[in-house]
C-alpha positions as CSV (number, residue, x, y, z in Angstrom):
1,M,-0.1,0.0,0.0
2,T,1.0,3.5,-1.0
3,A,1.2,6.7,1.4
4,T,-0.7,7.7,-0.9
5,D,-3.6,5.0,-0.6
6,A,-2.9,4.8,3.1
7,E,-3.6,8.7,3.6
8,T,-6.7,7.4,1.4
9,V,-7.8,4.7,4.1
10,T,-7.2,7.3,7.2
11,T,-9.5,9.6,5.7
12,H,-12.4,7.6,5.4
13,K,-12.1,5.9,8.8
14,S,-12.1,9.3,10.0
15,R,-15.4,10.3,7.9
16,R,-17.0,7.5,9.1
17,R,-15.9,8.6,12.6
18,T,-17.2,11.6,12.2
19,I,-20.6,10.4,10.7
20,V,-20.9,7.6,13.4
21,R,-20.8,10.4,16.5
22,A,-23.1,13.3,14.4
23,L,-26.0,10.1,14.2
24,G,-25.3,9.3,17.8
25,V,-25.4,13.2,18.6
26,T,-28.7,13.6,16.3
27,T,-30.4,9.5,18.4
28,L,-29.6,11.0,21.6
29,A,-31.4,14.7,21.1
30,L,-34.1,13.1,19.4
31,G,-34.4,10.6,22.5
32,L,-34.0,13.8,25.2
33,T,-36.5,15.8,22.6
34,A,-38.7,13.1,22.5
35,A,-38.8,12.0,26.5
36,G,-39.2,15.6,27.1
37,G,-42.3,15.8,25.0
38,Y,-43.5,12.6,26.4
39,T,-43.1,14.5,29.9
40,W,-45.2,17.7,29.1
41,L,-48.1,15.9,27.1
42,S,-48.3,13.6,30.7
43,Q,-47.6,16.4,33.1
44,T,-50.5,18.8,30.8
45,S,-53.0,16.2,30.7
46,D,-55.0,16.9,34.0
47,V,-58.7,15.6,34.9
48,R,-60.9,18.6,35.4
49,N,-63.7,16.0,36.0
50,A,-62.4,14.3,39.2
51,G,-65.4,13.0,40.9
52,V,-67.0,13.6,44.1
53,A,-65.7,11.6,47.1
54,E,-68.6,10.7,48.3
55,C,-71.0,8.5,46.2
56,A,-74.5,9.7,48.2
57,T,-73.7,13.2,47.2
58,I,-74.2,12.6,43.8
59,T,-77.1,14.4,42.1
60,P,-78.1,10.7,40.4
61,D,-80.3,11.1,37.0
62,G,-83.3,9.4,38.4
63,G,-84.0,7.0,41.4
64,S,-85.2,7.7,44.8
65,A,-82.4,9.2,47.7
66,A,-83.6,5.6,49.3
67,D,-82.5,3.8,45.9
68,L,-79.1,6.1,45.7
69,Q,-78.3,5.1,49.0
70,A,-78.7,1.3,48.8
71,V,-76.5,1.6,45.5
72,C,-73.8,3.6,47.1
73,G,-74.0,0.7,50.3
74,T,-73.2,-2.0,47.8
75,I,-70.4,-0.1,45.9
76,A,-68.8,0.7,49.8
77,Q,-69.3,-2.9,50.7
78,M,-67.5,-4.5,47.7
79,T,-65.0,-1.8,48.7
80,A,-64.4,-2.7,52.5
81,A,-64.4,-6.4,51.6
82,W,-61.3,-5.6,49.1
83,D,-59.7,-3.5,51.4
84,R,-60.2,-6.9,53.9
85,N,-58.8,-9.0,50.8
86,D,-62.2,-11.0,51.4
87,A,-63.2,-12.6,48.5
88,D,-65.9,-14.1,49.4
89,A,-67.0,-10.8,50.8
90,Y,-66.5,-9.4,47.8
91,G,-68.1,-11.2,45.4
92,A,-71.3,-11.6,47.2
93,T,-71.9,-7.8,46.1
94,F,-72.1,-9.4,42.4
95,T,-75.2,-11.0,40.9
96,E,-74.5,-14.4,40.3
97,N,-74.3,-14.5,36.9
98,A,-72.7,-11.2,36.8
99,T,-69.1,-10.1,34.1
100,Y,-66.5,-8.3,35.5
101,T,-63.5,-6.5,32.9
102,T,-60.3,-6.0,34.2
103,F,-58.5,-3.1,32.8
104,L,-56.0,-5.6,31.0
105,G,-59.2,-6.6,29.2
106,T,-59.6,-9.9,31.0
107,H,-62.9,-10.9,31.4
108,Y,-64.8,-13.2,34.1
109,Q,-68.1,-14.5,34.2
110,G,-70.2,-15.0,37.0
111,R,-69.6,-14.9,40.3
112,A,-67.8,-17.9,41.4
113,D,-64.9,-16.9,39.0
114,L,-64.5,-13.4,39.9
115,T,-64.6,-14.8,43.3
116,E,-61.7,-17.7,42.6
117,A,-59.6,-14.9,41.1
118,H,-59.8,-12.3,43.4
119,R,-59.3,-14.8,46.2
120,A,-56.1,-15.9,44.1
121,L,-55.1,-12.1,43.6
122,F,-55.2,-11.1,47.5
123,S,-53.5,-14.0,48.0
124,G,-51.0,-12.9,45.7
125,F,-49.7,-9.8,43.9
126,L,-53.0,-7.5,45.4
127,K,-52.6,-8.9,48.8
128,G,-52.7,-6.2,51.1
129,T,-53.7,-3.6,48.7
130,K,-56.8,-1.2,49.2
131,L,-59.5,0.6,46.7
132,A,-59.5,4.3,46.4
133,D,-62.5,6.1,44.0
134,S,-64.3,9.0,43.4
135,F,-67.8,8.9,42.0
136,L,-68.6,10.5,38.7
137,D,-72.4,10.2,38.2
138,A,-75.0,7.7,38.8
139,R,-78.3,7.0,36.8
140,F,-81.1,4.7,37.0
141,Y,-83.4,3.1,34.8
142,G,-86.4,1.8,35.4
143,G,-86.5,1.4,38.6
144,N,-84.2,-1.7,38.9
145,V,-81.2,-0.9,37.7
146,A,-78.7,2.0,37.8
147,I,-75.1,2.8,36.2
148,V,-72.7,4.1,38.6
149,T,-69.4,5.8,36.4
150,T,-66.0,6.7,38.9
151,R,-62.7,7.0,38.7
152,G,-60.5,4.6,40.8
153,D,-57.4,3.0,41.8
154,R,-55.7,0.5,43.7
155,Y,-52.6,1.3,46.0
156,D,-50.6,0.0,49.2
157,D,-49.6,3.0,51.9
158,K,-51.1,6.2,50.9
159,R,-54.1,6.9,48.7
160,P,-53.1,8.1,45.3
161,S,-54.1,12.1,44.8
162,E,-54.5,11.1,41.0
163,L,-56.7,7.9,40.1
164,S,-55.5,6.3,37.1
165,K,-58.7,4.2,36.0
166,T,-61.9,4.7,35.1
167,Q,-64.5,1.8,35.7
168,T,-69.0,1.7,35.2
169,Y,-71.0,-0.3,37.1
170,T,-74.0,-1.6,36.3
171,L,-76.2,-2.4,39.2
172,V,-79.4,-4.3,39.7
173,R,-82.3,-4.5,42.2
174,E,-82.6,-8.5,42.7
175,S,-85.9,-10.6,44.2
176,D,-84.8,-10.3,47.4
177,G,-84.5,-6.1,47.3
178,Q,-80.7,-6.2,47.1
179,W,-78.9,-4.3,45.1
180,R,-76.0,-6.1,43.2
181,I,-73.2,-5.5,40.9
182,A,-74.2,-7.3,37.1
183,S,-71.5,-5.6,35.5
184,F,-68.6,-4.3,35.8
185,H,-65.9,-2.3,33.6
186,N,-62.5,-1.1,34.3
187,T,-60.3,1.2,32.0
188,Q,-56.8,2.2,32.8
189,R,-56.3,5.9,31.4
190,Q,-54.0,6.5,29.0
191,P,-52.8,10.6,30.0
192,V,-50.4,11.0,27.1
193,M,-52.6,9.3,24.5
194,E,-55.9,11.3,25.7
195,R,-53.6,15.0,25.7
196,I,-52.8,14.2,21.7
197,S,-56.2,13.3,21.1
198,F,-57.3,16.4,22.6
199,L,-54.3,18.9,20.8
200,F,-55.2,17.5,17.3
201,D,-58.5,17.3,17.4
202,P,-60.4,19.5,20.7
203,A,-63.7,18.3,19.5
204,T,-63.0,14.7,20.7
205,K,-62.7,16.2,24.9
206,P,-65.8,16.0,26.8
207,Q,-67.8,18.7,27.7
208,A,-66.6,18.2,31.5
209,E,-63.0,18.3,30.6
210,R,-62.9,22.0,28.7
């Protein structure tokens, strides 16, 4: 190899190193920008409609004060059973043919199914957890059906200041006069995606959040 050839190889290597460094710096800058953007989107995605702490203070759409009190009592019993990690008492607040859908998309059918699942959960990674909730609304239909929407979360030690899930309870008054949960659906809130949706199309924002 001549001196000229060696110089050419050295020049090419130097250029490659320069290009690799430039790409590395660019990638790092883009990563930092993306991380900063994600953080900004997350921090600016505030919930205005956080609900109320006490279920019985909701102004229901339909139903009597006694009906609201009874429905709220059922949800309170369910929450207390979770806080004790008592799977049987938890399951007893649901109808025999209740359906239960978690935020993971897991779908349980029937009281026995959801009770046994929670027995396992309460002795496993949900052991010692408690429930936090706030109440968005309650609606009654035909005297024996109620739909309650809440925000909620589980926690170990300190109650979270922001609740990350939105939950829908459908309750029915059964033949013994007791209100029980016939269907439960839990949705994990995605604050960044929600914020992006509202930024790109403000018309998608719920009225209560404007």
